[in-house]
Every structure is written in structure tokens, then in C-alpha cells.
C-alpha positions in Angstrom: 1.1 -1.4 30.4 2.9 -0.7 27.1 1.6 2.3 25.1 4.0 2.1 22.3 2.5 2.3 18.8 2.5 -0.7 16.5 5.4 -1.0 14.1 4.8 0.7 10.7 3.8 -1.7 7.9 6.7 -2.7 5.6 6.7 -0.7 2.4 6.0 -2.4 -0.9 9.4 -3.0 -2.7 7.8 -2.3 -6.1 6.3 1.0 -4.9 9.6 2.1 -3.4 11.5 1.2 -6.6 9.0 3.2 -8.7 9.4 6.2 -6.4 13.2 6.0 -6.6 13.0 5.7 -10.4 10.8 8.8 -10.5 13.2 10.7 -8.2 16.1 10.0 -10.5 14.2 11.0 -13.6 13.1 14.2 -11.9 16.7 15.1 -11.0 17.8 14.5 -14.6 14.9 16.6 -16.0 15.5 19.5 -13.7 19.2 19.3 -14.5 18.5 19.6 -18.2 16.3 22.6 -17.5 19.0 24.3 -15.5 21.5 23.7 -18.4 19.1 25.2 -20.9 18.5 28.2 -18.5 22.3 28.6 -18.3 22.7 28.6 -22.0 20.0 31.2 -22.4 21.8 33.4 -19.8 25.1 33.0 -21.7 23.3 34.1 -24.9 22.1 37.2 -22.9 18.4 36.5 -23.4 17.5 38.0 -20.0 17.4 41.7 -19.4 18.3 41.4 -15.7 21.8 39.9 -16.5 23.9 41.2 -19.4 27.6 41.3 -20.5 30.3 39.5 -18.6 28.0 38.8 -15.6 25.6 36.9 -17.9 28.4 34.7 -19.2 29.7 34.0 -15.7 26.2 33.3 -14.3 25.3 31.1 -17.3 28.5 29.1 -17.0 27.8 28.5 -13.3 24.2 27.4 -14.1 25.4 25.1 -16.9 28.0 23.4 -14.7 25.4 23.1 -11.9 22.9 21.6 -14.3 25.4 19.1 -15.7 26.3 18.1 -12.2 22.6 17.5 -11.4 22.0 15.7 -14.7 25.0 13.4 -14.5 26.5 13.0 -11.0 23.4 13.3 -8.7 21.6 10.3 -10.3 24.7 8.2 -10.0 25.0 9.1 -6.3 21.4 8.2 -5.8 21.8 4.9 -7.5 24.8 4.1 -5.3 22.7 5.0 -2.2 19.7 2.9 -3.4 22.0 -0.1 -4.0 23.2 0.1 -0.4 19.6 0.2 0.8 17.5 -2.0 -1.4 13.7 -1.8 -0.9 12.6 -4.2 1.8 
């Protein structure tokens, strides 16, 4: 007797496309927030980081945010093109 579970239902392609679009938008939005946070750090708006450390920290945050805003969505799009919703 075979006790294997039935195969999962195939996902709705439209629903998968909406989820992917939402994920890309979320990455862009969070990247923009990280960039803004980095600029605030560069302007030394936080008491916990000041001086040269604030500028270095802010620069790292801005570069990270830009990477997340520009590069990550493109990588996700390339991945989604390889695996279209089925």
C-alpha cells in the first residue's frame, strides 16, 4: 500500500506573479529607507555615532541601500525569468 501524500496543487500563475512583484517592490522600498538612514548617519543625526565613524557608517549604509535598491531587484527579475510561474 502506498502512503505517499497527494501532489501539491499547482500554484496560480497570477498569484505567483503578484507575490514576486510585491517582493521586488519591498526590496526597493527597504533599500530606499537604508539609503535615507545612511544619509542621516552621515549628517550625524544620531547621538550613538558621531565624527568620522558616522561618515564611514553612513557611507556603508548608503552603498548597501543602493545595492538593495538597484541590483537586488534585477537579480530577482533574472531569477524569475528563469523560473516562470507554472
